[in-house]
C-alpha positions in Angstrom: 0.0 0.0 0.0 1.4 3.4 -1.0 1.3 6.0 1.8 0.6 9.6 0.8 2.8 12.3 2.4 0.2 15.0 1.9 -1.6 16.0 5.1 -5.3 15.1 5.4 -7.6 17.8 6.5 -11.3 17.3 7.1 -13.8 20.1 7.1 -17.6 20.2 7.3 -20.4 22.4 6.0 -23.0 23.5 8.5 -25.6 20.9 7.4 -23.5 17.9 8.2 -21.4 18.9 11.2 -23.1 16.3 13.4 -21.9 13.5 11.1 -18.5 15.1 10.1 -17.4 15.2 13.8 -17.9 11.5 14.1 -16.2 10.8 10.7 -13.2 12.9 11.8 -13.1 11.2 15.2 -13.1 7.8 13.7 -10.3 8.9 11.3 -8.3 10.2 14.3 -8.5 13.9 13.3 -10.3 17.0 14.6 -12.5 18.9 12.2 -10.7 21.8 10.5 -11.7 25.3 11.5 -14.0 27.2 9.0 -16.2 30.2 9.4 -19.4 31.1 7.7 -20.3 34.8 7.7 -24.0 35.5 7.0 -25.2 38.9 5.9 -28.5 40.5 6.7 -29.9 39.8 3.3 -29.3 36.0 3.6 -26.1 35.9 1.5 -23.2 34.1 3.2 -19.4 33.6 2.8 -17.2 30.7 3.8 -13.5 31.1 4.9 -10.9 28.6 6.1 -9.4 29.6 9.4 -6.3 27.5 8.9 -3.9 26.8 6.0 -4.9 24.1 3.6 -2.1 24.6 1.1 -0.8 21.3 -0.3 -3.3 19.2 1.7 -5.7 16.4 0.7 -8.9 18.2 1.7 -12.1 16.3 2.5 -15.2 18.5 2.7 -18.2 16.8 4.2 -21.7 18.2 3.3 -25.0 16.5 2.4 -26.9 18.6 -0.1 -30.5 18.1 1.1 -32.8 21.2 0.9 -32.5 24.1 1.3 -30.3 24.8 -1.7 -28.0 26.9 0.6 -26.5 23.5 1.6 -25.3 22.8 -2.0 -24.2 26.4 -2.5 -22.2 26.4 0.8 -20.4 23.3 -0.4 -19.6 25.0 -3.7 -18.2 28.0 -1.9 -16.0 25.8 0.3 -14.7 23.9 -2.7 -13.9 27.2 -4.5 -12.2 28.6 -1.4 -10.1 25.5 -1.1 -9.0 25.7 -4.7 -8.0 29.3 -4.3 -6.1 28.4 -1.1 -4.0 25.9 -3.1 -5.3 22.6 -1.6 -3.6 19.7 -3.5 -6.8 17.5 -3.8 -10.3 18.6 -3.0 -12.6 15.7 -2.3 -16.3 16.5 -1.9 -17.8 14.0 0.6 -21.5 14.1 0.0 -23.3 11.4 2.0 -26.6 12.4 0.5 -26.6 14.0 -2.9 -29.7 16.2 -3.5 -31.3 16.4 -7.0 -30.1 12.8 -7.7 -33.7 11.8 -8.5 -33.6 14.1 -11.5 -31.2 11.8 -13.4 -33.0 11.8 -16.9 -35.6 13.5 -19.0 -38.7 11.6 -18.1 -41.0 14.0 -19.9 -40.5 16.9 -22.3 -38.9 20.3 -21.3 -37.5 19.3 -17.9 -34.0 19.8 -16.5 -31.6 17.0 -15.5 -30.9 18.3 -12.1 -28.2 15.6 -11.2 -26.2 16.6 -14.2 -26.4 20.3 -13.3 -25.1 19.5 -9.8 -22.2 17.4 -11.2 -21.2 20.3 -13.5 -21.3 22.8 -10.6 -19.2 20.6 -8.3 -16.5 20.2 -11.0 -16.6 23.8 -12.1 -16.1 24.8 -8.4 -12.9 22.7 -8.3 -13.7 19.3 -6.8 -11.1 16.8 -7.9 -13.0 13.7 -6.5 -16.5 12.9 -5.3 -17.4 10.5 -2.5 -21.1 9.7 -2.0 -23.5 7.0 -1.0 -26.4 5.2 -2.6 -27.1 7.5 -5.5 -30.7 7.2 -6.8 -29.3 5.8 -10.0 -25.8 4.3 -10.5 -25.3 5.9 -13.9 -25.1 9.4 -12.2 -21.4 8.5 -11.7 -21.1 9.0 -15.4 -22.2 12.6 -15.1 -18.8 13.4 -13.6 -15.4 13.6 -15.3 -13.6 13.2 -12.0 -13.3 9.9 -9.9 -16.4 9.0 -8.0 -16.3 6.7 -4.9 -19.9 5.4 -4.8 -20.5 3.7 -1.4 -23.4 1.4 -0.5 -25.3 1.1 2.7 -25.5 -2.7 2.2 -22.2 -3.0 4.2 -24.1 -1.4 7.2 -27.6 -2.9 6.6 -26.8 -6.5 5.8 -25.0 -7.2 9.1 -28.0 -5.8 10.9 -30.5 -7.9 8.9 -28.4 -11.0 9.6 -28.5 -10.1 13.4 -32.3 -10.3 13.3 -32.1 -14.1 12.5 -35.3 -14.1 10.3 -35.7 -17.7 9.2 -38.4 -16.8 6.6 -36.8 -13.8 5.1 -38.0 -12.2 1.9 -36.3 -9.1 0.5 -38.7 -6.8 -1.3 -38.4 -3.7 -3.5 -41.1 -1.0 -3.0 -41.0 -0.2 -6.8 -39.5 -1.5 -10.0 -36.6 1.1 -9.8 -35.4 -0.7 -6.6 -35.5 -4.2 -8.0 -31.8 -4.3 -8.8 -30.9 -3.3 -5.3 -33.3 -5.8 -3.7 -32.0 -8.5 -6.0 -28.4 -7.9 -4.8 -29.5 -8.2 -1.2 -31.6 -11.3 -1.9 -28.7 -13.1 -3.6 -26.3 -12.3 -0.9 -28.7 -13.3 1.9 -30.0 -16.3 -0.1 -33.6 -15.3 0.4 -36.8 -15.0 -1.5 -37.6 -11.8 -3.3 -40.7 -9.8 -4.1 -41.4 -6.6 -6.1 -44.1 -3.9 -5.7 -45.1 -2.3 -8.9 -46.5 1.2 -8.6 -48.2 3.5 -11.1 -48.3 7.2 -10.5 -49.6 10.1 -12.6 -47.7 12.8 -10.7 -44.8 13.1 -8.2 -45.5 11.8 -4.7 -49.0 10.5 -5.6 -49.5 6.8 -6.3 -52.4 5.7 -8.5 -52.1 2.0 -8.2 -49.8 -0.7 -6.6 -49.5 -4.4 -7.2 -47.3 -7.1 -5.7 -45.1 -9.6 -7.7 -44.1 -12.6 -5.6 -45.3 -14.7 -2.6 -45.0 -13.2 0.9 -47.4 -15.4 2.8 -45.9 -16.4 6.1 -42.7 -14.5 5.4 -40.7 -11.9 7.3 -40.4 -9.2 4.7 -37.6 -6.5 4.5 -38.3 -3.6 2.1 -35.1 -2.0 0.7 -34.9 1.5 -0.7 -32.4 4.3 -1.3 -34.5 7.1 0.2 -37.9 7.7 1.7 -39.5 11.1 1.0 -43.2 11.4 1.9 -43.3 7.7 2.9 -46.4 7.1 0.7 -44.8 4.3 -1.4 -43.1 2.4 1.5 -46.2 2.5 3.8 -48.5 1.4 1.0 -46.2 -1.4 0.1 -46.0 -2.5 3.7 -49.8 -2.5 4.1 -50.2 -4.5 0.8 -47.5 -7.0 1.9 -49.2 -7.6 5.3 -52.6 -7.9 3.5 -51.0 -10.7 1.5 -50.3 -12.7 4.6 -46.8 -11.7 5.6 -45.7 -12.3 9.2 -43.9 -9.0 9.6 -42.5 -6.1 7.5 -39.5 -3.9 8.1 -38.1 -1.2 5.9 -34.5 -0.1 5.3 -33.6 3.1 3.6 -30.3 4.9 3.3 -31.5 8.5 3.2 -34.4 9.6 5.5 -35.6 12.6 3.6 -39.0 12.2 5.4 -40.9 15.3 4.3 -44.6 16.2 4.5 -46.7 13.6 6.4 -43.9 11.0 6.4 -43.5 10.6 10.1 -47.2 10.4 10.7 -47.6 7.7 7.9 -44.7 5.7 9.3 -46.2 5.7 12.9 -49.6 4.7 11.6 -48.3 2.0 9.2 -47.8 -1.7 9.8 -44.0 -1.4 9.5 -42.6 -2.6 12.7 -39.2 -0.9 12.2 -37.7 1.6 9.8 -33.9 1.4 9.7 -32.1 4.4 8.2 -28.6 6.0 8.2 -27.5 9.4 9.4 -26.7 10.8 6.0 -29.6 13.2 6.7 -30.5 14.3 10.3 -33.9 13.2 11.5 -36.4 16.1 11.9 -38.1 14.4 14.8 -37.9 11.3 17.0 -40.0 8.2 16.2 -40.3 5.0 18.2 -40.2 3.0 14.9 -37.1 4.6 13.4 -33.6 3.2 14.2 -30.5 5.1 12.9 -27.3 3.4 12.0 -24.3 5.6 11.4 -22.2 5.8 8.2 -19.3 7.5 10.1 -17.1 4.3 10.3 -17.6 3.5 6.6 -16.7 7.1 5.4 -13.7 7.3 7.8 -12.3 4.1 6.5 -12.8 5.0 2.9 -11.2 8.4 3.4 -8.1 6.7 4.8 -8.0 4.3 1.9 -8.5 7.1 -0.7 -5.8 9.2 0.9 -3.3 6.3 0.8 -4.3 5.1 -2.7 -5.6 1.8 -1.3 -8.4 -0.2 -2.8 -11.9 0.3 -1.4 -13.3 -3.0 -2.8 -13.4 -4.6 0.7 -16.0 -2.0 1.7 -18.6 -3.5 -0.8 -20.7 -6.4 0.3 -23.1 -6.5 -2.6 
């Protein structure tokens, strides 16, 4: 393994300080000092309070709404470039706008591509992120992308549940590839929910493909927004005779009536990661941290080591 002589410095945007502190601690570092000056009209400016010249700079910031979180990350990248950082790695546990990965109807923007262009134009030399809505978004970048998966965190937890009648389920067709990977690794049955919707966040119809009678079902998804899809899928699965249903999702966006829907659903447990902070507590929601995974990958990227061992499926 080649060891880099360039110093590692880890900084955080204001949206992800709670997670960045843990990542830095696991890595054996303290977070770098940065200031954000806010003006009365809402404009803000970022400034590094220590030298970053010649360093491998890791900037941790998820870009969930508001858009200020994305723009703050862009300003931090630009400031690092102008301060002569050697490498600027944008660590984005949750990448906002990733759902806009294609033209699914006329006259719409491809938001994920715009974000990729902005990050590169600002000066990012590498991207590190987790569970993009679509794997092909990596191709929107012309710099290296380390795309991590929550399977390395979720699968050990699923195994610890000792579910003898396990079935892995996808809440929609878009998640079938992800569910299939889990199912193969865990040697379990698989089911798919097929949904039809006429507009965003409103489901018109849902059907189930596969047998779940008498099974302990685990729904796997990359994110949950309004929780309409996941709770409808859970109710349908239970109506088909399942013993239990749990849900696992990487990014807990949880907007609108999401918390209310989850509490009133037949999901016995929703397991998420801390890529996005929860807006409120819930007796049904369990949070698993991604800090260890990101800290380990940061070390490997810095030392030019392979990260293949961090992938389970």
